[in-house]
C-alpha positions as CSV (number, residue, x, y, z in Angstrom):
1,M,0.0,0.0,0.0
2,W,1.4,3.4,-1.0
3,G,1.1,6.7,0.7
4,S,-0.9,8.3,-2.0
5,A,-3.6,5.7,-1.4
6,I,-4.1,6.6,2.3
7,W,-3.0,10.2,2.6
8,P,-4.1,13.0,2.8
9,V,-7.4,12.5,4.6
10,T,-9.6,14.6,6.8
11,L,-11.8,13.1,9.5
12,E,-14.7,14.8,11.1
13,S,-17.1,14.4,14.1
14,G,-19.3,17.3,15.2
15,D,-17.1,20.4,15.6
16,L,-13.9,18.3,15.7
17,L,-11.7,17.7,12.7
18,L,-8.5,15.8,12.2
19,R,-6.6,17.2,9.1
20,P,-3.1,17.0,7.8
21,I,-0.5,19.2,9.5
22,R,0.8,21.9,7.1
23,Y,3.8,24.2,6.8
24,R,1.5,27.2,6.9
25,D,0.2,26.1,10.4
26,K,3.5,27.1,11.9
27,N,2.4,30.3,13.6
28,E,-0.8,28.9,15.0
29,W,0.8,25.6,16.1
30,T,3.7,27.4,17.7
31,E,1.4,29.7,19.6
32,V,-0.6,26.7,21.0
33,R,2.6,24.8,21.9
34,S,4.1,27.9,23.6
35,R,1.0,28.4,25.8
36,N,1.2,24.7,26.7
37,S,4.9,24.4,27.2
38,E,4.8,23.7,31.0
39,W,1.7,21.5,30.6
40,L,3.4,19.3,28.0
41,A,7.0,19.4,29.2
42,P,6.8,16.2,31.4
43,W,5.6,14.1,28.5
44,E,7.8,15.6,25.7
45,A,10.0,13.3,23.6
46,S,13.7,14.1,23.7
47,N,16.7,13.1,21.8
48,P,19.3,11.0,23.7
49,A,22.0,11.2,21.0
50,P,25.1,13.3,22.1
51,G,24.2,16.9,21.3
52,G,20.9,15.7,19.9
53,A,18.0,18.1,19.5
54,L,14.4,17.8,18.4
55,P,13.6,19.1,14.9
56,N,12.3,22.6,14.3
57,Y,8.7,23.0,13.0
58,R,9.6,22.8,9.3
59,Q,11.9,19.8,9.8
60,M,9.1,18.1,11.8
61,V,6.5,18.6,9.1
62,A,8.9,17.5,6.4
63,S,9.7,14.3,8.3
64,L,6.0,13.6,8.9
65,N,5.1,14.2,5.3
66,S,7.8,11.9,4.2
67,Q,6.5,9.2,6.5
68,A,3.0,9.8,5.2
69,R,4.2,9.3,1.6
70,Q,5.8,6.0,2.7
71,A,2.5,4.9,4.3
72,S,4.1,4.7,7.7
73,A,2.3,7.6,9.4
74,L,-0.8,9.7,9.4
75,P,0.2,13.2,10.8
76,F,-2.9,15.1,11.9
77,V,-3.6,18.3,13.8
78,I,-6.7,18.3,15.9
79,T,-8.9,21.2,15.0
80,E,-12.1,22.5,16.5
81,R,-14.8,24.8,15.1
82,I,-15.0,27.6,17.7
83,P,-17.5,30.5,17.6
84,G,-16.0,33.7,16.4
85,F,-13.3,32.0,14.2
86,R,-13.8,31.5,10.5
87,E,-11.6,28.4,10.3
88,P,-11.4,25.5,12.8
89,R,-8.6,26.3,15.3
90,I,-5.7,24.0,16.2
91,V,-6.3,22.5,19.7
92,G,-3.9,19.6,19.5
93,Q,-2.0,17.1,17.5
94,L,-2.5,13.4,16.8
95,T,-0.1,11.1,14.9
96,V,-0.6,7.6,13.9
97,S,3.0,6.3,13.5
98,S,5.0,3.1,13.1
99,I,2.4,1.7,10.7
100,I,3.3,-1.9,9.9
101,W,1.6,-3.7,7.1
102,G,2.0,-7.4,6.1
103,S,1.3,-9.9,8.9
104,A,1.2,-7.3,11.7
105,M,-1.2,-4.7,10.3
106,M,-0.7,-2.4,13.3
107,A,0.2,1.1,14.3
108,T,1.0,3.3,17.3
109,L,-1.0,6.4,18.2
110,G,0.2,9.5,20.1
111,Y,-1.5,12.8,20.8
112,W,-1.6,16.0,22.9
113,V,-4.3,18.6,23.5
114,D,-4.4,22.2,24.5
115,R,-4.8,22.5,28.3
116,D,-7.5,25.1,27.8
117,R,-9.6,22.4,25.9
118,A,-8.7,19.5,28.1
119,G,-11.5,17.6,29.9
120,K,-14.0,18.3,27.1
121,G,-13.8,15.0,25.4
122,I,-11.5,16.1,22.6
123,A,-8.7,13.6,23.1
124,P,-10.9,10.5,23.3
125,T,-13.0,11.6,20.4
126,A,-9.9,12.3,18.2
127,V,-8.3,8.9,19.2
128,A,-11.6,7.1,18.4
129,M,-11.9,8.9,15.0
130,A,-8.3,7.9,14.1
131,T,-8.7,4.3,15.3
132,D,-11.9,3.8,13.4
133,H,-10.2,5.1,10.2
134,C,-7.3,2.8,10.7
135,F,-9.5,-0.2,11.3
136,R,-12.2,0.4,8.7
137,H,-10.4,2.2,5.8
138,L,-6.8,1.1,6.1
139,G,-7.6,-2.5,7.3
140,L,-5.2,-2.3,10.3
141,H,-5.9,-4.9,13.0
142,R,-4.2,-3.4,16.1
143,M,-3.8,0.1,17.6
144,E,-1.3,0.7,20.4
145,I,-0.9,3.7,22.7
146,N,2.1,4.0,25.1
147,I,1.6,6.3,28.1
148,R,3.8,7.4,31.1
149,P,2.4,5.9,34.3
150,E,2.3,9.4,35.8
151,N,0.2,10.9,32.9
152,R,-3.2,10.6,34.5
153,A,-5.0,12.7,31.8
154,S,-3.8,10.3,29.0
155,L,-4.6,7.3,31.2
156,R,-8.2,8.5,31.5
157,V,-8.4,8.7,27.7
158,V,-7.6,5.0,27.1
159,E,-9.7,4.0,30.1
160,K,-12.7,5.8,28.6
161,L,-12.2,4.1,25.2
162,G,-11.6,0.6,26.6
163,F,-8.0,0.1,25.5
164,R,-6.5,-2.9,27.2
165,D,-3.6,-2.4,29.6
166,E,-0.9,-4.8,28.4
167,G,1.7,-3.9,31.1
168,Y,4.9,-2.0,31.6
169,R,7.6,-1.3,29.1
170,E,10.7,-0.3,31.1
171,R,12.7,2.6,29.8
172,Y,10.7,2.5,26.6
173,L,11.1,6.1,25.3
174,H,13.4,9.0,26.0
175,I,11.1,11.6,27.5
176,N,12.0,15.0,29.0
177,G,15.7,14.2,29.1
178,Q,15.6,10.6,30.5
179,W,14.6,7.1,29.6
180,A,11.1,6.6,30.9
181,D,8.9,3.6,31.7
182,H,5.5,3.4,29.9
183,R,2.3,1.5,30.1
184,S,1.2,-0.1,26.9
185,F,-2.4,-0.1,25.9
186,A,-3.9,-1.8,22.8
187,L,-7.2,-2.4,21.0
188,T,-7.9,-4.8,18.1
189,A,-10.5,-4.4,15.4
190,E,-12.5,-7.4,16.7
191,E,-13.1,-5.6,20.0
192,V,-15.0,-2.8,18.4
193,P,-17.0,-4.3,15.5
194,E,-19.4,-1.4,15.5
195,G,-16.7,1.2,15.7
196,L,-15.0,2.9,18.6
197,L,-16.3,6.4,18.0
198,S,-20.0,5.4,18.1
199,A,-19.4,3.5,21.3
200,W,-17.6,6.5,22.9
201,L,-20.3,8.9,21.8
202,R,-23.0,6.7,23.3
203,T,-21.2,6.7,26.7
204,R,-21.1,10.5,26.6
205,E,-24.9,10.6,26.1
206,N,-25.6,8.5,29.2
C-alpha cells in the first residue's frame, strides 16, 4: 500500500476535525505549543543522542510528510470549530505512526491537547476517530498507545475508550531528558466491530 492511497485524509465528528498538518500552520501551532509548554513538558519526547536536539517545525512537518508518503504515518492536527473564528482552530495534534503492514497490520498512536480544551472529550474523540479510520479504511488490525504511568490525563483517555492495559515497558522512550517507563495499551478491530467512535459517543450521552 502506497502513501498516495491513504493520505491526505480529513476526519470529522461534530465540531472536531483531524486534518493533515501543514507548513502554513507554523504560527498557530507554535502559539498553542508555547502556551502549553509547561503542561506538555513532562511528556515531551527528547533526543538521547550526544548533542541531539528535536527538529524545528519545518523539519518536523517535512519528516511527517515523508512518513505519510511512505504509508508509515498519518500526521494530523486536531482542530475545532469555535464561535468567532472563520476556520477551525488547532487544539492539539495526533499522529498515527510506526504503521506496519503485512502480517502485523498495526500502528502506534500519540496525541496532545491544548490545556484550555482538556476535559472536554477532545482527546478520546480524536483517538476514536483515528482508530476507526485505521481499522475500517486502512484495514489495520491493532492500535497501540504508550503512556507514562504518571500521565493521569492520558490514562483517562484509554480508560474511557476501553483500550486494554498490556503492562509496563521499562525505559521505553526518551522523555523530557531521560529514559522513561511506559504502560502499553492496545485495541484490536475485533473488539470494536461497530466502531470505537460510536461506542464512545454513546457513553457521553448516558
